N, C-alpha and C positions, 0 to 999 in steps of 0.2 A: 644319685643315678646319674648315668653318662648321658653328656649333651647328644642330640639325634643331628644328624645335616643332612640339608636335602640336596641333592643334586644342583650344581650349579654350571656356568660355562667353565669348561675347563681353562684353568690360568695358562698362558702360553708361555713357559718358562723363558725367561731372559736369559739370551746367550751371552753369557758373564765373559761381560766386558774384557779388561786385556786380558785376561786369562784364555779366553777362548777367541780373541781377537788374534793374539799371540803366538799361543803355544798349544790350543786344545785341553786347557788344564779341567779341573773340578767341576764342580755344581753351584750353581745359583745359590749366592751367599745370602743370609738376612738375617733379621734377627730384631728384635724389641725398642723401643726409643731409648736412647744411648746417652750417657753423660754427652756434653758437648765436643763433637768430633773436631778434628783439625780445621783449623779454619781457611779462607779462600789462598789466603796469602804461606801456609805452612808452606817450608821449602820440599815438604816430600809428599804430600798430600796435594799430586795434583789434577789437572781436570777428571781424568779418567777416576781418580781415587775420590772425588769428589762424589761422582756420576755412582761409583759402587757403593758409595755411603748414603745416597738419595734412594738406591734400590733397597737397599737393607733397610732402610725406614720405613720405607710403603709396605714390605712385605711384613713388618711389625708385629708382634702380638706385645701389649703391655706387660712388661712384670709387675706381677704381684708378690706379696708377702708370702703367698703357697711356697714357695721357692727357697725362702728361709728356714731352714730346720730349728726344730727345741736347739735349744744349747745349755746343758751336754745333750746327746743323743738319748730319748731314753731306754732303747734298747741297741745292743751293736751287733748283734746277729745280723750278720749279711741276710737279703729278703725279705726284712721286715716293714710292712708298710708303715711310713710316717701317717701319709695324710692321700687323700682324694679326692677330687673332685668334678666336676661335668667340665667335658675339653670345650670351650666357647671359644669362636676369634675363627678358627679354619675356614673363613670362608674363599681360598682358592683351589677349596679339593672340588671334585666333581661325581663321586660317586656317593651316593646314600650310606651313612655310616654308623655309628654311635662311639664317643673318644670319651675315654677317660683320661684325665691325667693325675700323673701317680708321682710322691716322691717318699723314697725307701732307702736301705741303709745300704751302701755299697764298701769299699776298702780301696784306699789309696795302694800305690805299688809295694809300700813298708808293712801293710795289713793295719793302718791304722784304719778306724772308721768314718766314713765321710758321705753325706749324705749325694743322693744323685736323682735326678727327674727323668722322668719320658709320659710316652701316650700308650693307651692300649685300646687298637681300635677293632670292631667288630661288626659283622653285618648288625643290621637292624632286625627287631623282632624276635621270637625265640631261640636260643638255640635249636641244633638238631639232637636228636637221641645221643648222647654220650659226650654233646657239646661241638663247637668251631674247633678244628687242628689249627693248629698255631705253628705260625711263622715269625722265628724271634731274629728281629732285623739290628744289624750294627750299621749304621750310618757312615758315608764318606768323609773325608775331611770336610769340616764346615768353617772353621776358625778356631780361637785359643780363648776367647774372652766369655765371660757371661754371658754378654748379647747374642752368643753364636749357637743356642740352641733348637735343634730343630722344633721342640715343643713350641718354640716362642715365634715360629714363622707359619705365617697363615697358610703358606703352601706346603708345609711340614717337612720342605726341603727336597725331600723324595719321594712326595706325595703322587704326583703323576704315575709311580711303579708302584710304592706302597698300596694305590687303587687297585691295581691286576690282583692283588693277591685277595684283597677284602672280594672281589668281584665276584672270587672263585668260592665266596661260603667259607672263606678261613678268616680267624681273628691274627692281629699283626698285634705285637708286643716290640717299641721303639726305644727304647731308652737314647738318651741324652748323650750320656756320657759323663760321669763326676766332672765338677765345673763348668759345664754350660750350662747356664741357668742359674748356678748354684752361686758357689765363692770365685769362680774366676780360674782356678790352678786346674786344669785340664792338661793330662799328661797323654800327650797326643803321641800312639807309636809304642804307648810301653806298654807290654802284652801281659802283664801280670793286673796290671788296672785295667785294661780292659777286659779281659776275662771275667774280673769282678761286679763289673757294670752290666756287661751283658746278662750274665747267668744269675745276677741276682734281682733281674729287673724279672726273669719270670716268674721267681718264685711271688714278687712283690703283685707280681699281674696277677697270679692267679687267687692272691688274697682279696685284689679289689673288685675282679669282675670274676663273677659265677657267670658258668658256661661254658669254659674253655677246656677243651677235651686234652686227653692225656696226652698223646701226639704232639710233635715239635718238631720244628725242623730250622736250623740256623741259615741266614744268608746275611750276606754282606757284601760291600762293593770298595775295593781301592782300601782306604784306612780302617774299613768295617770288614773288609776280605780277612786283613790281619787281624782283627780283633777276632774276627770269628775262626780263623787257624786259632791262635789261643785258646780260643774257649773250647775247638775240638782237641786239640792237645789236653788241655786238663782233664775235660771228660773220658778222656781216655786210661786215665790214671784214677778221676772220681766221677762214675757214672750217675744219670741223672735219667731219673725213668721217663720214658716216652719217646727218649730221643731218636730222630728217624734220620739222621743225615748231616751234611751241611754244603749250600750253595757260596761260592766264592766267585766274585769275578774281580780281575785286576789287583790283587792283593801285593803291595810293596813288603816282598817279604825280607830280603837281605837287606837291610836297613844302609850297609856298607856300601852296596851297587848302587841303589837308589840314590844313596846324597852325592855319593862320584857323577853317576848320570846325571841329576839336576845340576849339579852345582856349573858343569858345562855346557846345558842349555838354556838359549836365552829365553827370556820368559819365565823359567821355571825356579826363579830364586827363592820362591815365598817357602820352597820346602825344606830345603835345607838349613834358612833361618828359624822355621816352624819348628823342625829335630832339636836343635839347639837349644831354642828355647825351653821346649818340653823336656830336654835332655836335664834342666838347671830347674826346671819343676819338679821332679822325680830325684834330684839328687844337686843338693846346694853345692854339693864341691866342684860340679860343673866349673869352668870357668872361659865365660861365653867372649871374654878377651883374648882366648888363644884357639877361638875357633872361629868367629866369625870380625872379619874388619871393621876398623870405625864406622865406613860407610852402612854397613848393615846391622852395628849395633844402633846407629842415632835413629833406625827405622822401628827400630822393636815396641816402641810402646804403640805403634798403629794396634797391633795385636790386643790391646786392651780394652778396646773400644772399636772398631773395624774387622768385620770377619773376614772370609777370604778374598770375598773380590777386592776390598781396599787392602789388603796383604800381597794379594798377588798387583796390584796395581802399584804400591810404592816398592817392593821389589823387582818390578819386569825388567829395571836396565842395568839390574846387577849378575854378574857370574863371572867367575874364575876367580881370578887375585881381586877382585873389584869385591868381591862377594865372601870371599874365606880368607883365612890368613895362611900362607904355607907352613906345610906338613899339621895342618889343624886334625889330622888322625893320630898326633902326637900327644894330644891332651888326653890322661888318660883316663879321667873320668867320662868323659862322652866317648874314648872309644868303649869303654865298658859298654855304657848304655847301647851302644848301634850291635855291638857283639850278644850283650845279652836280650835282646828282646828280636831276632830273629824267629820267625814264625815259617813254619812248613818244612824245617827241618826233623821233626822228632814225628814219633808216633801219633798219631791222630783218632777219636773215634770217627770212622767212618761209617756210612760213604760218602764222598765227597764228590760234587759236581762243580769243574774248574774249567773256569771260562774264559777267555783271553783276543781281546781283539789284536790282529796283527797287526795293525797299523798303529796302536797305542805308543803317543810319546813321551806320555808319562812312567808307564810302567812297560818296558820293551817287552817283547813279544818272548827273548830267549831268556827273560827273568822269570816268566812263569813257565815255560818248559824244565827247567832244571828244577822248580817246587816239584811238578808233577813226578818228574824222574826218581828225586828224593823219597816223597812220599811211597812212590811205588816200591823203592827198594826195602822202604819199613813196612810192607806190606797191605798196605791202606788200600782200600777198594778206590780208586780212582777214574772216576769218567770224567777225560780232560778231551774241552772241544774247544777249537780256534777260528775266527772269522776274518777272512779276507778283508780289507778295507777298511775295517772299525776302528774307531780311536776309542780314547777312556773313557769319554762322556759324551752325550748328545749335545751340540750347538744345530739348533733348528734352522734349516736351509744352508748349513754348512758343513757336517759332518755329523756322523751316528756312532752313539758311545755302545761300550757293550751289552750293559744290561739292557738296554732296549733292545739290542739284536737279537740278545739272546731270551727274552721274558717270554715267548713261545715255547724254547727247551726248559727253562725252570719250572714255569707253570704244568708241564707235562711232565716232568722229573720229580716235583714235589706232589702232587696227584699220584704217583706210581708209588711213592713211599709210603704217602699216607693210605693208600690202596693196599699195601703191603705185598708189594711188587719185588722180585729181586732187581737189584741194581746191576746193571752192565758195567763192567770195566777197559780201560784201554790201556791198562797195564799188562804187559808183556809176560804170557805165563810161562 
């Protein structure tokens, strides 16, 4: 049985550290109690990094053997449910809901079976006739290590936003992505791995939790937005029953452009470093020393224990030639990784609600403008909306992020899709 959580005072999300203070970066990072973090005298983990690690520890749920898959896997079919348990420890969510933690079979980018974890959130009580409509949620970047799984965070990472969907009487399936919570080999930015993790989670959730409706919608922000586009691209060729569309905010779709932009921006050095490390996880032929400088390489170990906040802190002072080597795109395997994992240029299964903040410093407006144009050319039904003055993420008292700004529009759009209403399009006729 799932664990039922009673309402508590909403946890005021910390305006995450250096990422917020320097550049309006991503969301609060948190995870389980970890191996010993860098010491106070570590050359790279400064006061901001130590503060980030402290916040991470305070938001952590202790990792248990639940996350250790059987070896070998008893069934290598994607979507196979390996185990489930009541979700406990989520005391920083404020809406009454039932939570079930799941471990299931996915596949990495090479098609090798891997275990992935996540949670299934449902309203309390009996499901309505036909079941709870489902939001399949792909989360924004949280980090790269085992500790960075949203299911191991007391606030579920995007919990304050997830709650809004549960309040509508809908279920939310929220995968961690393989490697987060499990073996620590997370393929950030890899579209094949992301689609595997996201779509397999839905199948596993249906096996774990009775009462899920056949109808479902994809939703993702930032890294999760790209994961949703990758999933919708797959659905265009391999449909799944009940799919009603996708909602995407600020997707880093063109990795070439994203890395060039973030290399040049103060405070955004975490993104090129994370993409380089992820490329190496996906393809061991990637030579990190031909992409990152020695200063950047020396800081990579923080990714094993520290999540986004700590990584942001240690890379906050590196830009340009201090971060990447000259002609870093000449590393052939890294260049191929960036090219092969571009999303938003191929036909996807729509309809699509595409949302972008006009003041986004991480994924600039014109990047997403081009995604909308490309998808419209491919006859995708796109409803594209932009929001003046809105950033990539919310930092209370400072800036409002796209997901919070656009939440009423997302709720209305999802309700219309579940209600069978036709979607509107921004594409020129």
